[in-house]
Backbone as JSON, one array per atom type, in Angstrom:
{
  "sequence": "XXXXXXXXXXXXXXXXXXXXXXXXXXXXXXXXXXXXXXXXXXXXXXXXXXXXXXXXXXXXXXXXXXXXXXXXXXXXXXXXXXXXXXXXXXXXXXXXXXXXXXXXXXXXXXXXXXXXXXXXXXXXXXXXXXXXXXXXXXXXXXXXXXXXXXXXXXXXXXXXXXXXXXXXXXXXXXXXXXXXXXXXXXXXXXXXXXXXXXXXXXXXXXXXXXXXXXXXXXXXXXXXXXXXXXXXXXXXXXXXXXXXXXXXXXXXXXXXXXXXXXXXXXXXXXXXXXXXXXXXXXXXXXXXXX",
  "N": [[0.85, -1.2, 0.0], [0.59, 2.18, -0.84], [2.11, 4.87, 0.8], [1.48, 8.14, 2.28], [3.87, 9.44, 2.41], [5.24, 8.61, 0.17], [3.71, 9.46, -1.93], [3.93, 10.33, -4.88], [2.57, 11.66, -6.94], [0.97, 13.49, -5.57], [2.94, 14.97, -4.27], [4.29, 16.1, -6.48], [2.21, 17.64, -7.5], [1.87, 19.57, -5.45], [4.39, 20.79, -5.63], [4.31, 21.9, -8.21], [2.19, 23.66, -7.84], [3.39, 25.4, -6.06], [5.29, 26.68, -7.69], [3.54, 27.93, -9.46], [2.15, 29.77, -7.81], [4.34, 31.35, -7.0], [5.17, 32.45, -9.46], [2.89, 33.87, -10.35], [2.63, 35.68, -8.25], [4.98, 37.15, -8.55], [4.46, 38.31, -11.04], [2.31, 39.86, -10.3], [3.58, 41.62, -8.52], [5.22, 42.95, -10.33], [3.3, 44.24, -11.88], [2.14, 45.89, -9.93], [4.28, 47.56, -9.45], [4.14, 49.48, -11.35], [2.63, 51.47, -10.3], [3.25, 51.67, -7.61], [6.05, 52.04, -5.39], [8.72, 49.67, -5.48], [10.05, 49.44, -3.06], [8.1, 50.07, -1.19], [6.32, 47.99, -1.67], [7.76, 45.68, -0.84], [8.1, 46.32, 1.84], [5.43, 46.38, 2.81], [4.84, 43.72, 2.32], [6.52, 42.25, 4.12], [5.59, 43.37, 6.48], [2.93, 42.45, 6.6], [3.4, 39.68, 6.73], [4.76, 39.52, 9.17], [2.7, 40.25, 10.93], [1.05, 38.02, 10.61], [2.46, 36.1, 11.98], [2.2, 36.79, 14.61], [0.1, 35.61, 16.27], [1.28, 33.11, 16.93], [3.51, 34.0, 18.38], [2.28, 35.28, 20.56], [1.03, 33.1, 21.7], [3.08, 31.37, 22.59], [4.81, 33.06, 23.95], [7.66, 34.84, 25.47], [9.48, 32.71, 25.82], [9.27, 31.15, 23.55], [10.63, 32.61, 21.68], [13.22, 32.6, 22.42], [16.57, 32.18, 21.56], [19.66, 30.62, 20.69], [21.14, 31.38, 18.58], [21.32, 34.07, 17.45], [22.83, 35.62, 15.65], [22.94, 34.08, 13.32], [20.26, 34.03, 12.63], [19.99, 36.71, 11.97], [21.67, 36.97, 9.7], [20.41, 35.17, 7.95], [17.9, 36.4, 7.69], [18.5, 38.96, 6.62], [19.66, 38.15, 4.24], [17.44, 36.97, 2.94], [15.79, 39.23, 2.81], [17.36, 40.92, 1.19], [17.3, 39.36, -1.16], [14.53, 39.39, -1.95], [14.06, 42.16, -2.1], [15.87, 43.17, -4.07], [14.94, 41.67, -6.17], [12.3, 42.63, -6.56], [12.97, 45.27, -7.16], [14.2, 44.9, -9.57], [12.19, 44.09, -11.3], [10.59, 46.24, -12.55], [12.24, 47.12, -14.63], [13.21, 45.07, -16.25], [12.38, 42.09, -18.13], [9.89, 39.83, -16.86], [10.5, 37.11, -17.05], [13.31, 37.17, -17.32], [14.1, 38.23, -14.81], [13.12, 36.2, -13.18], [14.57, 33.91, -13.96], [17.18, 34.64, -13.25], [16.91, 34.9, -10.5], [16.24, 32.29, -9.97], [18.65, 31.1, -10.2], [19.71, 30.75, -7.74], [20.25, 28.18, -6.4], [22.67, 27.58, -7.6], [24.42, 29.38, -6.51], [24.46, 28.65, -3.84], [26.35, 26.49, -3.11], [28.76, 27.96, -3.35], [28.4, 29.96, -1.42], [28.32, 28.36, 0.88], [30.83, 27.22, 0.68], [32.58, 29.43, 0.98], [31.74, 30.42, 3.45], [31.37, 28.25, 5.33], [33.44, 26.66, 4.66], [33.03, 24.25, 3.36], [33.73, 21.49, 1.29], [33.41, 21.41, -2.24], [32.28, 19.02, -4.47], [34.09, 17.87, -7.34], [32.62, 17.23, -9.67], [30.29, 18.67, -9.26], [31.27, 21.25, -9.46], [31.63, 21.48, -12.2], [28.97, 21.57, -13.08], [28.21, 23.95, -11.8], [29.86, 25.88, -13.01], [28.95, 25.76, -15.65], [26.36, 26.66, -15.2], [26.85, 29.28, -14.26], [27.94, 30.36, -16.54], [25.65, 30.43, -18.04], [24.29, 32.42, -16.61], [25.87, 34.61, -17.29], [25.24, 34.78, -20.0], [22.56, 35.59, -19.85], [23.01, 38.05, -18.75], [24.1, 39.45, -20.84], [25.38, 42.33, -22.35], [23.31, 45.06, -23.46], [22.64, 47.4, -26.13], [23.21, 49.81, -24.86], [24.81, 49.0, -22.81], [25.12, 46.86, -19.86], [22.02, 46.1, -18.47], [20.96, 47.57, -15.51], [18.89, 46.34, -14.13], [19.21, 43.62, -14.64], [21.52, 43.06, -13.2], [20.53, 43.52, -10.64], [18.71, 41.42, -10.56], [20.51, 39.29, -10.53], [21.7, 39.68, -8.02], [19.47, 39.15, -6.51], [19.29, 36.4, -6.73], [21.66, 35.71, -5.38], [21.14, 36.71, -2.81], [18.95, 35.08, -2.12], [20.27, 32.64, -2.11], [21.99, 32.92, 0.1], [20.06, 33.03, 2.09], [18.95, 30.46, 1.8], [21.13, 28.79, 2.43], [21.7, 29.49, 5.12], [19.27, 28.92, 6.31], [19.24, 26.17, 6.18], [21.32, 25.63, 7.98], [20.18, 26.67, 10.34], [17.98, 25.02, 10.69], [18.8, 22.78, 12.0], [18.77, 23.19, 14.75], [16.73, 24.97, 15.37], [13.21, 25.58, 15.63], [10.81, 25.63, 12.95], [8.83, 27.64, 13.05], [9.94, 29.64, 14.67], [12.15, 30.41, 13.17], [10.83, 31.49, 10.96], [9.44, 33.65, 12.15], [11.55, 35.35, 13.07], [12.76, 35.84, 10.64], [10.76, 37.24, 9.14], [10.25, 39.43, 10.86], [12.77, 40.72, 11.28], [13.38, 41.31, 8.62], [11.27, 43.03, 8.05], [11.93, 45.19, 9.72], [14.34, 45.92, 8.48], [13.35, 46.72, 6.03], [11.84, 48.93, 6.64], [12.91, 51.73, 6.78], [13.29, 52.57, 3.97], [10.78, 51.91, 3.08], [9.1, 53.7, 4.45], [10.06, 56.09, 3.43], [9.15, 55.93, 0.82], [6.48, 55.83, 1.2], [3.12, 56.05, 0.29], [-0.18, 57.01, -0.8], [-2.25, 54.22, -1.24], [-4.08, 53.06, -3.85], [-7.42, 51.77, -3.61], [-7.98, 49.74, -5.46], [-5.59, 48.43, -5.78], [-5.01, 47.08, -3.47], [-5.9, 44.31, -3.19], [-4.02, 42.93, -4.85], [-1.63, 43.64, -3.57], [-1.94, 42.45, -1.08], [-2.03, 39.8, -1.9], [0.58, 39.42, -2.9], [1.98, 39.7, -0.51], [0.94, 37.53, 1.02], [1.81, 35.45, -0.52], [4.32, 34.45, 0.18], [3.84, 32.97, 2.52], [1.99, 31.14, 1.47], [3.5, 29.77, -0.51], [5.47, 28.6, 1.1], [3.99, 26.81, 2.68], [2.94, 25.1, 0.68], [5.34, 24.17, -0.43], [6.55, 22.81, 1.72], [4.66, 20.76, 2.04], [4.99, 19.5, -0.38], [7.55, 18.38, -0.09], [6.93, 16.61, 1.9], [5.62, 14.57, 0.65], [7.18, 13.73, -1.48], [10.54, 13.01, -2.71], [13.56, 15.06, -2.42], [15.06, 15.04, -4.8], [13.15, 14.98, -6.75], [11.28, 17.03, -6.16], [12.79, 19.47, -5.93], [13.95, 20.07, -8.58], [11.56, 20.69, -9.91], [10.97, 23.22, -9.12], [11.99, 24.91, -10.99], [10.05, 25.18, -12.86], [8.82, 27.55, -12.53], [10.15, 29.38, -14.1], [9.6, 28.97, -17.02], [6.86, 29.39, -16.65], [6.77, 32.05, -15.87], [7.72, 33.15, -18.24], [5.59, 32.62, -19.98], [3.57, 34.18, -18.8], [4.77, 36.65, -19.13], [4.6, 36.88, -21.9], [1.82, 36.78, -22.36], [0.79, 39.0, -20.92], [2.6, 41.21, -21.13], [3.48, 41.03, -23.68], [6.02, 40.09, -24.33], [8.74, 38.38, -25.68], [11.35, 36.06, -25.09], [14.78, 36.49, -26.15], [17.23, 34.78, -28.25], [19.67, 34.59, -26.85], [18.9, 34.86, -24.18], [17.29, 32.59, -23.92], [19.19, 30.57, -24.3], [20.89, 31.03, -22.09], [19.05, 30.66, -20.01], [18.39, 27.96, -20.37], [20.87, 26.72, -19.78], [21.2, 27.49, -17.07], [18.98, 26.27, -15.82], [19.33, 23.48, -16.44], [21.86, 23.05, -15.29], [21.32, 23.69, -12.62], [19.4, 21.72, -11.97], [20.97, 19.43, -12.3], [22.92, 19.86, -10.3], [21.32, 19.78, -8.0], [20.15, 17.18, -8.1], [22.47, 15.68, -8.03], [23.41, 16.29, -5.46], [21.3, 15.23, -4.01], [21.49, 12.45, -4.64], [23.98, 11.87, -3.57], [23.44, 12.0, -0.93], [21.83, 9.95, -0.53], [19.15, 10.27, -1.1], [15.9, 9.28, -1.63]],
  "CA": [[0.0, 0.0, 0.0], [1.41, 3.39, -0.96], [1.93, 5.78, 1.91], [1.5, 9.55, 1.91], [5.25, 9.87, 2.27], [5.7, 8.3, -1.18], [2.67, 9.82, -2.89], [4.67, 11.2, -5.79], [1.65, 12.52, -7.69], [0.58, 14.59, -4.69], [4.13, 15.8, -4.08], [4.51, 16.86, -7.71], [1.14, 18.64, -7.58], [2.21, 20.65, -4.53], [5.56, 21.5, -6.16], [3.85, 22.71, -9.34], [1.38, 24.76, -7.28], [4.35, 26.35, -5.49], [5.83, 27.48, -8.81], [2.46, 28.76, -10.0], [1.94, 30.9, -6.9], [5.52, 32.22, -7.05], [5.18, 33.16, -10.74], [1.79, 34.84, -10.4], [2.93, 36.74, -7.28], [5.99, 38.0, -9.18], [3.77, 39.1, -12.07], [1.5, 40.84, -9.58], [4.51, 42.63, -8.02], [5.65, 43.74, -11.49], [2.16, 45.09, -12.23], [2.0, 46.9, -8.88], [5.41, 48.5, -9.5], [3.79, 50.59, -12.24], [1.97, 52.51, -9.5], [3.82, 51.72, -6.27], [7.48, 51.79, -5.32], [9.07, 48.33, -5.01], [10.42, 49.53, -1.64], [6.84, 50.03, -0.44], [5.75, 46.65, -1.83], [8.47, 44.73, 0.01], [7.81, 46.69, 3.22], [4.07, 45.89, 3.11], [4.89, 42.26, 2.32], [7.08, 41.76, 5.38], [4.71, 43.79, 7.56], [1.81, 41.51, 6.64], [3.9, 38.38, 7.19], [5.03, 39.63, 10.61], [1.39, 40.21, 11.6], [0.54, 36.66, 10.56], [3.18, 35.26, 12.96], [1.94, 37.26, 15.97], [-0.62, 34.63, 17.11], [2.25, 32.13, 17.43], [4.32, 34.67, 19.4], [1.44, 35.49, 21.74], [0.7, 31.81, 22.31], [4.25, 30.79, 23.25], [5.46, 34.03, 24.82], [9.11, 35.06, 25.29], [10.25, 31.46, 25.77], [9.27, 30.66, 22.18], [11.55, 33.41, 20.88], [14.59, 32.48, 22.92], [17.43, 31.48, 20.61], [21.11, 30.67, 20.93], [21.79, 31.68, 17.31], [20.78, 35.34, 16.93], [23.61, 36.07, 14.5], [22.54, 33.32, 12.15], [18.94, 34.55, 12.26], [20.2, 38.02, 11.33], [22.22, 36.75, 8.35], [19.36, 34.54, 7.16], [16.84, 37.38, 7.42], [19.0, 39.99, 5.7], [19.82, 37.51, 2.94], [16.12, 36.88, 2.33], [15.34, 40.6, 2.5], [18.13, 41.35, 0.01], [16.81, 38.63, -2.32], [13.23, 39.89, -2.39], [14.12, 43.59, -2.43], [16.52, 43.35, -5.37], [14.04, 41.06, -7.16], [11.22, 43.58, -6.85], [13.56, 46.44, -7.8], [14.56, 44.54, -10.95], [11.01, 43.81, -12.12], [10.1, 47.31, -13.43], [13.14, 47.48, -15.73], [13.54, 43.93, -17.11], [11.28, 41.15, -18.33], [9.61, 38.96, -15.73], [11.23, 35.86, -17.24], [14.72, 37.43, -17.03], [14.26, 38.34, -13.37], [12.84, 34.9, -12.57], [15.66, 32.96, -14.19], [18.34, 35.06, -12.47], [16.62, 34.53, -9.11], [16.24, 30.83, -9.9], [20.04, 30.63, -10.17], [20.14, 30.68, -6.34], [20.92, 26.92, -6.04], [24.05, 27.58, -8.1], [25.22, 30.2, -5.61], [24.51, 28.07, -2.5], [27.64, 25.85, -2.81], [29.8, 28.98, -3.17], [28.16, 30.56, -0.11], [28.71, 27.38, 1.89], [32.28, 27.05, 0.57], [33.23, 30.62, 1.54], [31.32, 30.65, 4.84], [31.61, 27.08, 6.18], [34.6, 25.94, 4.13], [32.65, 22.91, 2.91], [34.28, 21.18, -0.02], [32.45, 21.22, -3.34], [32.77, 17.95, -5.35], [34.55, 18.33, -8.66], [31.55, 17.1, -10.64], [29.34, 19.77, -9.08], [31.91, 22.46, -9.98], [31.34, 21.53, -13.63], [27.59, 22.05, -13.2], [28.15, 25.34, -11.38], [30.5, 26.71, -14.03], [28.01, 25.84, -16.78], [25.26, 27.52, -14.78], [27.3, 30.67, -14.21], [28.05, 30.81, -17.93], [24.28, 30.77, -18.41], [24.01, 33.73, -16.01], [26.56, 35.61, -18.11], [24.48, 34.95, -21.23], [21.39, 36.41, -19.53], [23.51, 39.4, -18.45], [24.74, 40.0, -22.03], [25.1, 43.78, -22.47], [22.5, 45.57, -24.56], [23.32, 48.46, -26.88], [23.69, 50.83, -23.94], [25.52, 48.37, -21.69], [24.35, 45.91, -19.06], [20.85, 46.67, -17.8], [21.09, 47.43, -14.05], [17.88, 45.41, -13.66], [19.76, 42.27, -14.69], [22.43, 42.93, -12.06], [19.67, 43.38, -9.46], [18.21, 40.06, -10.6], [21.58, 38.4, -10.1], [21.82, 39.82, -6.56], [18.31, 38.47, -5.94], [19.69, 35.0, -6.61], [22.68, 35.59, -4.33], [20.45, 36.89, -1.53], [18.18, 33.87, -1.86], [21.23, 31.58, -1.79], [22.4, 33.14, 1.49], [18.91, 32.63, 2.9], [18.82, 29.0, 1.73], [22.23, 28.16, 3.15], [21.56, 29.72, 6.56], [18.08, 28.2, 6.77], [19.68, 24.8, 6.37], [22.08, 25.59, 9.22], [19.28, 26.93, 11.46], [17.0, 23.94, 10.85], [19.36, 21.75, 12.86], [18.47, 23.43, 16.17], [15.65, 25.93, 15.56], [11.92, 25.21, 15.04], [10.49, 26.39, 11.74], [8.04, 28.83, 13.38], [10.84, 30.66, 15.19], [12.93, 30.89, 12.03], [9.96, 32.35, 10.17], [9.16, 34.91, 12.85], [12.72, 36.24, 13.03], [12.97, 36.25, 9.24], [9.8, 38.27, 8.77], [10.37, 40.61, 11.72], [14.03, 41.42, 10.97], [13.25, 41.84, 7.26], [10.37, 44.18, 8.14], [12.73, 46.3, 10.27], [15.3, 46.34, 7.44], [12.62, 47.36, 4.92], [11.07, 50.08, 7.12], [13.37, 53.08, 6.37], [12.96, 52.87, 2.58], [9.34, 51.81, 2.95], [8.52, 54.95, 4.92], [10.44, 57.15, 2.48], [8.32, 55.79, -0.38], [5.09, 55.64, 1.61], [2.2, 56.85, -0.52], [-1.55, 56.49, -0.78], [-2.42, 53.02, -2.05], [-5.45, 52.99, -4.38], [-8.16, 50.58, -3.17], [-7.93, 48.68, -6.47], [-4.3, 47.73, -5.72], [-4.87, 46.35, -2.22], [-5.93, 42.84, -3.34], [-2.74, 42.47, -5.37], [-0.6, 43.83, -2.56], [-2.16, 41.41, -0.07], [-1.64, 38.51, -2.49], [2.05, 39.36, -2.93], [2.42, 39.44, 0.86], [0.55, 36.18, 1.43], [2.44, 34.44, -1.38], [5.43, 33.79, 0.89], [3.24, 31.94, 3.37], [1.37, 30.11, 0.64], [4.53, 28.94, -1.14], [6.14, 27.81, 2.12], [3.09, 25.71, 3.04], [2.91, 24.17, -0.45], [6.68, 23.59, -0.58], [6.72, 21.82, 2.79], [3.8, 19.62, 1.73], [5.61, 18.78, -1.5], [8.65, 17.57, 0.46], [6.35, 15.56, 2.73], [5.11, 13.49, -0.19], [8.11, 13.34, -2.55], [11.94, 13.28, -2.35], [14.2, 16.29, -2.89], [15.52, 14.88, -6.18], [12.01, 15.22, -7.64], [10.64, 18.31, -5.85], [13.65, 20.63, -6.17], [14.0, 20.49, -9.99], [10.27, 21.23, -10.36], [10.94, 24.64, -8.82], [12.36, 25.66, -12.19], [8.86, 25.4, -13.69], [8.47, 28.96, -12.38], [10.77, 30.16, -15.17], [8.72, 29.01, -18.2], [5.57, 29.98, -16.29], [6.98, 33.5, -15.94], [7.84, 33.51, -19.65], [4.24, 32.61, -20.55], [2.9, 35.37, -18.27], [5.41, 37.77, -19.82], [4.08, 36.94, -23.26], [0.38, 37.05, -22.35], [0.47, 40.32, -20.36], [3.47, 42.3, -21.6], [3.83, 40.77, -25.08], [7.49, 40.0, -24.4], [9.28, 37.06, -25.98], [12.79, 36.04, -24.83], [15.62, 36.34, -27.33], [18.0, 33.54, -28.3], [20.69, 34.6, -25.81], [18.24, 34.6, -22.91], [16.87, 31.2, -23.93], [20.38, 29.74, -24.1], [21.3, 31.18, -20.7], [18.01, 30.05, -19.18], [18.55, 26.5, -20.47], [22.06, 26.33, -19.03], [20.96, 27.67, -15.64], [18.04, 25.25, -15.36], [19.95, 22.16, -16.51], [22.94, 22.99, -14.29], [20.7, 23.67, -11.3], [18.81, 20.4, -11.77], [22.06, 18.47, -12.13], [23.52, 20.09, -8.99], [20.38, 19.33, -6.97], [20.03, 15.73, -8.13], [23.75, 15.15, -7.59], [23.42, 16.41, -4.01], [20.34, 14.27, -3.47], [21.98, 11.09, -4.77], [25.11, 11.69, -2.67], [22.92, 11.87, 0.43], [20.94, 8.79, -0.48], [17.76, 10.74, -1.16], [15.1, 8.42, -2.49]],
  "C": [[0.88, 1.25, 0.0], [1.1, 4.35, 0.18], [1.95, 7.2, 1.43], [2.92, 10.02, 1.64], [5.75, 9.66, 0.85], [4.61, 8.54, -2.22], [3.25, 10.83, -3.86], [3.75, 12.15, -6.54], [1.23, 13.73, -6.86], [1.75, 15.54, -4.46], [4.41, 16.68, -5.29], [3.46, 17.96, -7.85], [1.43, 19.83, -6.67], [3.38, 21.46, -5.05], [5.16, 22.4, -7.33], [3.01, 23.89, -8.87], [2.28, 25.82, -6.67], [4.89, 27.27, -6.58], [4.78, 28.41, -9.38], [2.2, 29.98, -9.13], [3.11, 31.88, -6.98], [5.52, 33.05, -8.34], [4.09, 34.23, -10.79], [2.01, 35.99, -9.4], [3.98, 37.69, -7.85], [5.36, 38.88, -10.26], [2.94, 40.19, -11.42], [2.39, 41.98, -9.05], [4.98, 43.53, -9.16], [4.54, 44.71, -11.9], [2.01, 46.22, -11.21], [3.09, 47.96, -8.97], [5.18, 49.61, -10.51], [3.2, 51.76, -11.47], [2.59, 52.7, -8.13], [5.32, 51.46, -6.33], [7.74, 50.35, -4.86], [9.47, 48.32, -3.53], [9.17, 49.43, -0.77], [6.22, 48.64, -0.52], [6.43, 45.66, -0.89], [8.24, 45.04, 1.49], [6.43, 46.17, 3.64], [4.06, 44.36, 3.19], [5.39, 41.74, 3.66], [6.25, 42.21, 6.58], [3.54, 42.85, 7.72], [2.25, 40.15, 7.18], [4.21, 38.41, 8.69], [3.74, 39.58, 11.4], [0.84, 38.79, 11.66], [1.23, 35.73, 11.56], [2.88, 35.66, 14.4], [1.12, 36.28, 16.82], [0.3, 33.57, 17.7], [3.09, 32.73, 18.56], [3.52, 34.84, 20.69], [1.13, 34.18, 22.45], [1.88, 31.25, 23.1], [4.96, 31.76, 24.19], [6.95, 34.14, 24.57], [9.92, 33.78, 25.16], [10.33, 30.91, 24.34], [10.24, 31.39, 21.28], [13.0, 33.27, 21.3], [15.43, 31.64, 21.96], [18.89, 31.64, 20.99], [21.86, 31.07, 19.66], [21.25, 32.98, 16.7], [21.53, 35.83, 15.68], [23.2, 35.37, 13.22], [21.14, 33.74, 11.67], [19.07, 35.88, 11.51], [20.69, 37.85, 9.9], [21.16, 36.15, 7.44], [18.3, 35.57, 6.74], [17.3, 38.43, 6.43], [19.25, 39.42, 4.31], [18.49, 37.4, 2.21], [15.57, 38.24, 1.94], [16.05, 41.14, 1.26], [17.6, 40.67, -1.25], [15.5, 39.17, -2.85], [13.3, 41.35, -2.83], [14.75, 43.82, -3.81], [15.67, 42.74, -6.49], [12.94, 42.03, -7.56], [11.75, 44.84, -7.52], [13.91, 46.15, -9.26], [13.33, 44.47, -11.86], [10.55, 44.97, -13.02], [10.96, 47.52, -14.68], [13.53, 46.31, -16.64], [12.32, 43.01, -17.2], [11.12, 40.25, -17.11], [10.4, 37.66, -15.83], [12.71, 36.04, -16.92], [14.96, 37.48, -15.52], [14.07, 36.99, -12.7], [13.99, 33.92, -12.77], [16.91, 33.34, -13.4], [18.14, 34.75, -10.99], [16.67, 33.02, -8.93], [17.65, 30.25, -9.93], [20.55, 30.47, -8.75], [20.8, 29.35, -5.98], [22.35, 26.82, -6.55], [24.97, 28.37, -7.18], [25.39, 29.55, -4.23], [25.85, 27.37, -2.21], [28.78, 26.85, -2.6], [29.65, 29.66, -1.81], [28.65, 29.64, 0.99], [30.23, 27.19, 1.89], [33.02, 28.22, 1.24], [32.96, 30.73, 3.04], [31.71, 29.48, 5.75], [32.82, 26.25, 5.75], [34.27, 24.49, 3.77], [33.2, 22.68, 1.51], [33.16, 20.97, -1.03], [33.01, 20.14, -4.25], [33.1, 18.47, -6.74], [33.44, 18.29, -9.7], [30.54, 18.24, -10.51], [29.94, 21.09, -9.56], [31.63, 22.61, -11.48], [29.94, 22.08, -13.87], [27.49, 23.53, -12.86], [28.74, 26.26, -12.44], [29.61, 26.85, -15.26], [26.85, 26.77, -16.44], [25.65, 28.99, -14.76], [27.54, 31.22, -15.62], [26.66, 31.18, -18.46], [23.87, 32.12, -17.85], [24.64, 34.83, -16.84], [25.81, 35.85, -19.43], [23.24, 35.81, -20.99], [21.8, 37.85, -19.3], [24.14, 40.08, -19.67], [24.37, 41.47, -22.23], [24.22, 44.1, -23.66], [23.29, 46.69, -25.25], [23.91, 49.51, -25.95], [24.45, 50.28, -22.76], [24.61, 47.43, -20.94], [23.21, 46.64, -18.36], [21.02, 46.48, -16.29], [20.06, 46.47, -13.47], [18.38, 43.98, -13.66], [20.74, 42.05, -13.53], [21.63, 42.78, -10.76], [19.09, 41.97, -9.4], [19.26, 39.05, -10.15], [21.76, 38.47, -8.58], [20.62, 39.2, -5.84], [18.62, 36.99, -5.75], [20.71, 34.78, -5.51], [22.05, 35.74, -2.95], [19.65, 35.66, -1.14], [19.11, 32.72, -1.49], [21.72, 31.7, -0.35], [21.29, 32.68, 2.43], [18.77, 31.11, 2.94], [19.89, 28.3, 2.55], [22.09, 28.31, 4.66], [20.32, 29.05, 7.13], [18.43, 26.75, 7.04], [20.45, 24.66, 7.68], [21.18, 25.77, 10.45], [18.34, 25.76, 11.73], [17.49, 22.83, 11.75], [18.9, 21.93, 14.3], [17.25, 24.32, 16.42], [14.34, 25.43, 14.94], [11.57, 26.15, 13.9], [9.74, 27.68, 12.06], [8.93, 29.96, 13.89], [11.69, 31.25, 14.07], [12.1, 31.85, 11.18], [9.71, 33.69, 10.85], [10.35, 35.85, 12.76], [12.99, 36.72, 11.61], [12.04, 37.4, 8.87], [10.01, 39.56, 9.57], [11.63, 41.41, 11.39], [13.96, 42.04, 9.57], [12.34, 43.06, 7.25], [11.11, 45.4, 8.69], [13.69, 46.84, 9.22], [14.6, 47.11, 6.32], [11.95, 48.67, 5.33], [11.6, 51.44, 6.66], [12.98, 53.44, 4.94], [11.46, 52.78, 2.33], [8.65, 53.1, 3.36], [8.84, 56.12, 3.98], [9.53, 57.13, 1.25], [6.85, 55.55, -0.04], [4.18, 56.59, 0.83], [0.8, 56.26, -0.37], [-1.65, 55.29, -1.73], [-3.86, 52.97, -2.55], [-6.15, 51.71, -3.95], [-8.07, 49.42, -4.17], [-6.64, 47.87, -6.42], [-4.14, 46.88, -4.46], [-4.95, 44.83, -2.38], [-4.61, 42.27, -3.86], [-1.63, 42.56, -4.36], [-0.72, 42.76, -1.47], [-1.74, 40.05, -0.62], [-0.12, 38.36, -2.54], [2.58, 39.06, -1.53], [2.13, 38.02, 1.3], [1.29, 35.1, 0.65], [3.6, 33.74, -0.69], [4.89, 32.67, 1.76], [2.7, 30.79, 2.53], [2.43, 29.18, 0.04], [5.26, 28.07, -0.11], [5.29, 26.61, 2.55], [3.09, 24.66, 1.92], [4.23, 23.44, -0.6], [6.92, 22.52, 0.46], [5.87, 20.58, 2.53], [4.38, 18.81, 0.57], [6.71, 17.86, -1.0], [8.15, 16.47, 1.37], [5.99, 14.34, 1.89], [6.09, 13.02, -1.27], [9.54, 13.71, -2.15], [12.47, 14.56, -2.98], [14.57, 16.21, -4.37], [14.4, 15.09, -7.19], [11.44, 16.62, -7.43], [11.5, 19.49, -6.28], [13.73, 21.03, -7.65], [12.69, 21.09, -10.49], [10.13, 22.71, -10.04], [11.27, 25.49, -10.03], [11.18, 25.84, -13.15], [8.43, 26.86, -13.62], [9.04, 29.8, -13.52], [9.94, 30.15, -16.45], [7.35, 29.58, -17.89], [5.66, 31.5, -16.36], [7.08, 33.96, -17.39], [6.47, 33.56, -20.33], [3.47, 33.84, -20.1], [3.44, 36.62, -18.94], [4.81, 37.98, -21.2], [2.61, 37.36, -23.28], [0.05, 38.48, -21.92], [1.29, 41.44, -20.99], [3.97, 42.09, -23.03], [5.34, 40.73, -25.28], [7.9, 38.56, -24.66], [10.79, 37.08, -25.76], [13.59, 35.87, -26.12], [16.46, 35.06, -27.2], [19.03, 33.46, -27.18], [20.09, 34.28, -24.45], [17.82, 33.14, -22.82], [18.05, 30.26, -23.68], [20.84, 29.82, -22.65], [20.34, 30.51, -19.75], [18.16, 28.53, -19.18], [19.75, 26.01, -19.67], [21.84, 26.42, -17.52], [20.06, 26.56, -15.1], [18.68, 23.86, -15.35], [21.05, 22.0, -15.47], [22.37, 22.91, -12.89], [20.09, 22.32, -10.99], [19.89, 19.35, -11.53], [22.7, 18.61, -10.75], [22.63, 19.57, -7.87], [20.29, 17.81, -6.93], [21.33, 15.06, -7.72], [23.85, 15.19, -6.08], [22.49, 15.38, -3.38], [20.86, 12.84, -3.52], [23.15, 10.84, -3.82], [24.66, 11.54, -1.24], [21.95, 10.69, 0.56], [19.49, 9.17, -0.49], [16.99, 9.82, -2.1], [13.67, 8.39, -2.03]]
}
């Protein structure tokens, strides 16, 4: 009898839903940036997420917040804040698909973050995958007539910020409960986003509130779906499906903004996705993930 733990169809469904929510939330943020500052969007996002964690804080009290790793929480939170902020700042000036693929390069940056920070060795075979992936990043960053678009550089930093967040989350998960990690992430990120959020504070038209709330809730929604995906399927299957967000973003780009990727972007995107999938599946097989 098949158990929930090995219900691959359900796990794949949750993983695909995660990518769908992430892509539509990014499209919503890009649409909102026509009327609202990205600084204000990210501030509202983290403010809403912090409010959603307050019931947990009130239920457990100060003891639930006590941690022996405040520095790691700070690095994790600032990495996540950097990733989302640079991502939203990139969206107004570059295509949604470009920003999504550069952010999706985060798994390629994780081994470098871990190598520099924890001095963990990177297997030679994975270096090959990483170098191919970084060549793909360079193709996406190919200068236009007026030079490299700053939006593409912001997209690259979005991937680096996400990689820092991913690496430190892995380190925190050894000793910290998920709810505590989330609270510190949202709260610290909200504090970091507050100065620029207040500077760009403006009246928000009522018609934009649903989209703004959806962008804020999308973090919670994707985390719930992602965790459920890993409950029902192994990492070697779930992690590569995260790259579905890239073609989904390309379709949204085409339907809403009538933008089609050029040959250079397609080549870079292909290299990044294939290298990322290879790096993830290689890590999974080396750990006996099945």
